[in-house]
N, C-alpha and C positions, 0 to 999 in steps of 0.2 A: 735327702731321705736315707741314703745309705749311711751317712755320718750319724744320723739319729739311731738307726738300727745298731750301728757299731757301739755307740755309747751304752745303749740299753743292754746289749749283750755283755759288755764289760762290767756293768754295775749289778748284774743279776746276782741276787743272794746277799748283797751288801745291806748295810743299815739304810733306813728309809731316807735319811737326809742326803744320800748319794744321788737321789733324783734331782737335786739342785743343779747337777752338771748339765741337764738337758735344756735348761733355760736358754732361749736364743731363737734363731731364725733358720728355717730349713726349706729348701726348694724341693717341691714334688713336681711331677710332670706337668700338671695343669694348674697348680696353685702353690702358694707359699704358706707354710705353717709357722705361726709365731707362738712360742711358748713363753708367755709374759711373766707368769708367776707359778712357782711350784710349791705346793703345800708341804709343810714340814712334818706332817703326821697323817696317817691314813684316816684319822677321825676328825682332822681339822677342816676348815673351809676348803672346798675343792680348788684344784689348780685352774688357772685361767689361760685359755688359748684363743687364737684368732686364725681363721682360715680366709685367705685373700686370693681371689681369682681375678686376673686382669680382665677388663671389659672386652678386649679383643678375643678372649677365649669364651667368656660368658655370653657375649653377643646379645645383650638385652636391647630391644628397640629403644631409641632415645626418647620417644614420646612417653615411655613408661615412667620416666623419672625427671623429665625436663622441668615440670612445675612442682613446687613444694608439696601441694596436697596430693599429687600423684605419687611422688617419691615416698611420702609417709605411708600412703596406702600400699605401695609395693613392698616396702620394708616390713610392714606389719604382716602382709600376706606371706612373705618368705619366712618370717619368724614362725608363723603357724605351721607352714609346710615342714620346716625343719623339726618342729616339735612332734609332728606326726611320724616322720621318718626315724627320729631318734629312738622311738619305742621299739624299733626292730633291731637296734644295735645295743642299746644300753643294757648293762649287766650280763652280756654274753661272756665277759671276763669277770670271774668271781674272785673273791678275796676278802680281806678284813676291811671294816669301816666302809668308806665310800668307794672302794675298789670297783672299777668298771663303770662308774657313773659317767654318763654323757648327758648334759642338760643345757637347755637354752631358756631364757626368760619367757615364760608362758603367758601370753596376753589373755585378758578376759573378753568381754563383749564389746569393749570400746577400741577404736582405732586411735592409738596414741603415738606421738613421736617417741622412739625408743633408741637405745644404744645397742640392741641385740644384733641388728643388721644395718650395714651402711652401704648405700648404693650411690655411686657418683660416676663422673665421666671416665675415670681411670680404672675403677675396680668395683667388685662387690665383695663385702667382707662380712663374715659371720663370727660372732663372739660366743664362745662356749665355756661351760665349766666341766671339768673332767676329774674323776677320781683315779689317781694313778694306782695300779694294782699292788697289793702287798699281802704277805702272809704274816700276821702279827705286825712287826715293824721291819720286816725284811722285804727288800725290793723284789718284785716278780718281773724281771726285765723282759723275759720272753713274752709274757702276757701283755706287758705294756707295748712291746713292739707290734703284737697282733692288733692291739687296740688303736695305736696311732698310725701304723704303717699299712694296715690291711683294712680294718673296719672303717676308719675315718675316711680314707680315699674313696671307698665304696659309697659312703654316705654323701660325700661331696659330689660325686658323679651323679647320684640319683636326685639331688635336691638343689643344685646350683646352676649348671649351664642351662641356657634357654632350651636346648634340645631335649632336656629331661623334664621340663615344666609343662603344666597344663595351661597352654596359652589362652584357651577359651575362658578358664576361670580367672586368669589375671585380667583379661579384657573385661570380664564382668565386674571385677573389683574397680578397675579404672572408670567404668561407666558409673558405678555407684558413687565413688568419691566426687566425680564431676557433677553429678546430680545434687549431691549433698551441698557442694559449694554453691551451686546455682540457687538453691533454696535459701542458704544463709545470705547470699547477696541480695535476694529478693526482700528478705526481712530487713536487712541493714539499710537498704535504699529507702524504705518506708518508715524506719524507726520502730518497727514492731518487735514483739517479744518472742513469739514461738509459732510453730506450725506442727500440726499433728495430722498425718496423712490418713485418709480413709483406708480401712483394711489393716491398720496397725494393730498389733497384739501387745497390749500394755501390761497385763498381769504376768507375773514371773512364776517360775516353776514352784518355788517355795520361799519361805522367809529367809533361807540361807543360800538360795541359788539365784543367780542373776540371769539364768537362761529363760527363754520364753515358755509360757504355759502351753503345753501341747495335748494334754489329756483333759477329760471332763468337758464341760461346756465352755469352749473358747469363743468369746464374743469379739469379733473384729470391730474396731473403732469406726464410727460413722458420724461425720460432722453434721450439726444442724444446718439447714440450708441458709439461714441468715448469717452464719459465720463462715460459710464455705468459700474458698477461693481456689483457683486453678493456677498452678505455678508452672510456667514453661521451663523445661529442662533440656539439656543437650542431647540426651539419649532417651528415646521413647516418647510416648504421649505426655501431655501435661499431667502433673500429679495434683489431684484434688484432695482437699482436707480442710481442717478447721484452723483458722488463724486466731491467735491471741494478740490483739492490738495493744499499743502502749496505753497507759492509764492504769486504772484500778479494776482488776478482774477478780470476782468472787467465784469460787467453786463450792457449791452447796449440795445438799441432798442428805438422805438418810444414811445411817450407819451401814457399812458393808456394801455400798452401792458404787464404790470406785473413786471417791474423791481423792483420797491419799494416793491411790494407784496412778491417777492422772498426774498429780503433783510430782510423784517420784519419777515418772517418765520425763516430765519437764526438767527436773533437776539433772537427770542424766543426759538430757538432750543438749547440754553444753558441749558434749563430745559426739563425734561421729561413731556410728555403730556398724558392725559387720553385717554382711548379707545373712539372712535367716534369723536375725535377732528379733524381728517383729517390730523394732523401733528404729529401723534404718532411716525412716523419714519422719521421725520425731526430732525436730530441730529447734533448739532454744538459743537465744543470744548468748554468746560465750561468756559474757560478763554477768549473767544472772547469778544471784547468790542465795542459797537456802540459809535462813537464820532461825535460831531457836533459843529457848531459855537454856541456861547451862549453869545450874547451881554449883557453887564452889570454885569456879574458875578465878584465876588471878586477873586483875585489871591494873594497868599502869598508865595513869595520867590521861584518861580518855575524857573528852568533853561530852558528857551525857546530858547536858543541861537542856537540850530540846525536849527531852522526855522526863527528866527528874531534876527538881530544884528544891531549895530550902529543906534539906534533910535535917533531922534533929541534931542538936549540938553543933550546928553551923558547918557541917561537913561540906567540903568543896565538891561541886559536881561539874565544874568547868575543867578541872584537872582531877578527875575522880580516880582514886586508887583503892584497891582492897585485895586481900589475899583470899577472900571467901565470898564471892558475889552471890547475891540472892537471885531468884528467878527473874525478877523484873529488871534489876540492875545489869544482870548478865545479858538479857535480851536487848536492852538499850545499848549496851556496849557493843554487842555483835553487829547491830545495825550501824552504829557510828563508825566502827572499824571498817565495815564494808564500804561505806561512803568514802572513807579516807583513802582506801586503796583503789577505788573506782568500781562502781557497779551500775548496771543499766536497769536492774529489776530485783526486787526482793521477793523470795518465795517463802511463804510462811504457812505452817499448818497449826491450827489451834491446838491439836493434840500434843504438840511439843512446845507450846508457848505458855508463858505465865499469864493466867487469867486476868490479874489486876493490871497487867501491862496492855492487854488487848482492849479492854472495855471497862467503863464505869457508868452504870446506868443511872437514870434520873432518881430513883429511890435512894441509891447509895449516895448520890450527890446531896440529896436533901438531908440525909442523916450525918454524913461526914463532910464538913465544909471544905472547900478547896484549900483554904489556908492550913488545914490539917492533913492534906493529902499531897505528898510531894510528886506523885506520878501523874504525868499527863498521858492518857491512853493513846495507843497507836491510832485508834479511830480518829482522833482529833489532829493527827499529824500526817496521815497518809496522803491526803489531798494536797497539802502544802508541799510535801516531799516531791510529788509529781510536778506540780505547777512551778515550783521554784528551783528544784534541782534536776528536773527531768528524769527522775527515777520512778519507774512503775512498780506496782505491787500485784502479785497473784496470791490470793489468800484462800485456804481451805477453811470453811466455816460450817458448823452445824448448829450453833447455839446462839448466834447474835444477829438479829435482823437489823440492828442499828447501822450496820455497814451498808445497807441498801441505799442510805442517803448519799454516800460518797462514791458508790461504785459506778463505773462506766459500763461494765458488762457483768452479767450474772449467769453462770452456767450451772445447771442442775444435772448431777449425775443420777441416772435412773437405770438400775440394773446394768451398770457399766456403759451406758450410752448417754451422751451429753444432750441436753436440751437448752436452748437459749430462752431463759425466763426473765430477761432484763426488764421487759415491759411490765410483767406481772409484779416483779419486785418493786419497781418504781411506783406502781399504782398502790401497792400495800403501804409503802413509805409515806405516800401522800394522804392516804385515807385514814391512817391510824396516828393519832396524836402522839408525839414523843416529847416528854417534858424534860429531857436531859439538856444541859447547857454545854455549849462548846467550851473546851478548856485549852490552855496552852498558848494563848496570844494569837496575833494575826500573821505571824510568819513562822517558818520552820525552825530557824535558829542556825547557828554557825557550825561548820565542820572544821575542827582544829587539827592541823597536821602536826605530827610529832616527829622528832629527830632522834633516832636510836644512838646510844652511846656505845663505844667499842667495849667498855668494861662489861657489857651485858653478855658478850659472846666469848666465853672461855671454854674451849673444847678439852681442856686438860683434866684428867682424873689422876691425881698424883703427878708423876713425871711424864706420863704418856698422854697423848690425845685419845679421847674416846668419843667417837661419833658413829652412831649405829642406829638402824631402824629395827624395831621388833614387830614384825607383822605390819598390818595396815594402820594401826592407830597409836603407836608409841614410838618416840624417838628418844634415844639416850644421847645427850650432848654434854660432855664433861661430867660434872657432878649432878646435873639436873635431868629429870625425865619430863618429856612433853606429851601431854594427853591430847590426841587429835580426834577423839571419838565423836566430838560434836561437829566436825567438818564433814558433813554428810555427802558432799560431792567429791570427796577423795575416794577413788575407786580401785586403785591398784597398789599393792605393796611396793612396786617399783617406783611409783610416784613418791611414796614415803621415803624410800632410800634416797631419791633425788633431793627431796626437801632437806634431809639431814645434811647433805653436802652443800646445798645452796645456803643454808644458815651459816655454815662455815665461811662461805664466800661473802655473804652480807656482813658478817662480823669483821672481816678484814678491811672492809670499805666503810664501815660505819664511823663517822667522824664527829657526830654531833652538830654538823652544819647542813646535812642533807636530810630531807624527810625520808621516812620509810618507803613511801611510794617512789621517790626518786632513785633510791639505791636499788630497789627491786626492778625498776624500769631499765636501769643501766645493765643489770644482770641479764635480763631478757633480750636486750639489744645485742649483747655479746653472744648469747646462745643463738640468736637468729643469724648472726654473721659467721660464727665458727662451729656451730653444732652443739648438741648437748654434752659431748665429750669434754667441753671446756670446764665443767664443774667436777670432773672426775679427779679423785686424789691420785690416780695412776697415770701420770702425765705420759702421753705417747704410747700407752699400752692399753690392754683390755680395760674398758671403763666401768666394769661392773654391770649390774642389771638395773638400769635406770629408765624411767619414763617421765616425760615432762608433765609436771603439775601446772595448774593455773596460778597466776599471780595471787589470786584470792586465797588459795589454800596455803601458799608459802607465807603470805602475810599473817594468815590465821595461826599458823604454827609459831611464828615469831612472837605474836601477841600473847600466846599462851605460855611463853617461857617465864618461869618464876624468877629468872635472873634478869629479865628485861628492865633496862633503865632508859628513860627518854628525857628530852627537854623540848 
């Protein structure tokens, strides 16, 4: 610490690049400070530092981090705690540009594996971004010394050793993640799709906020008795709620009664949520995928023949490619790519679907012969998909009762409360004649795996590599830009940053002999063994602000690269 103070005193008043001298490692009384990267300009990306406290000083109980789900829950809790404490210190040191900034990756409502905090047997480490103080482009060494040698140690003491932490709140978090894991295990053992606890608050604060609705008429969720189960959990009484079993489930009802709100909660239920979110116990199989129509997306040699055949002019649909997909071809593509990477359930909302992909009624069949219609509607494939591939579907529908014939469960949302109307729906299906003919043959069709070629992944723009994330929905990779706006289960910009680096990893290993699913599986095996730091471009240093995405979103990003080439 004294050495750091000495350097900062010596470079006070010099040009900003003099800060490069402080890069290195410094011992403080209770922790070690690593200054991994020093910004070259007060307006540039902030400097990156790490604070590491030995575990024999931090003294965390081993049971807090012995199991992976608890360690992730603890690291997330500490990240949030640091974000709160930082507000009391950031910008106390003023100056030009980002001077005085102290920041940590701020999580949303989900509990995700992150690189912001690392807890293990040997130490606890916090990764921060800081803005080194300057006036213009002149070093403010004394203020930097105050920031790094006075403010930072106070922050560490208040937010890192166990003696400064609220143990009751950490225990609450540990119990929450234990219970969430128990519910996931319950679903997995039975092969079921989702669980929604009684009392859950599904509506969000607004269209641009993911926080729970707390004002106005907040209606807690209550399961219909016919769909209600009780799940035994390690902490507290059994949790009761609605289960969505495997098979085909319809969510129906009038407009503004909560159909899409329930589906959105199920989409996000692939992740665990923090206490107070309202959806803590909305748990969905982690491999469930939301699919939609996506006009204009690029498609590279995808087998969409289960849904689309005999296109005009003899266009190939077994190896279908286009630079500008229609609504129906894009939705077919999104389903087939989801099957290729591995999914347990498709989540589909008719509001974001192509109508001609979802349904073709008897009257239209009578007018337009099948020989002139290349699209086989999802209605005629959804049952085969479940029976042959084991993939369930949950569909939000407001306009097509034809799906009653193939449904296992029909849930009606009525003023944000669910009713089991399966029996009524089946009676209607039986009592009303339906003159439509089933299309698409007796089997679902083949899922074709594709092997990406290395030439697809060129991160260079000019002579330098350019790999960057722009917010939640855009990645710049070399000369190409990747639009992720249709990946609706991507929830955190830190996931997008991770995907950008993971694409670089996949590109180095793509050899045209392994399928996309195999290359991605290898990457996730390595992350499980070595941690998320393994994808960081900063080897052995601050790994940036990264959060783990699912395999499905990584594959979705790669499939949307306009440079992708496969065989």
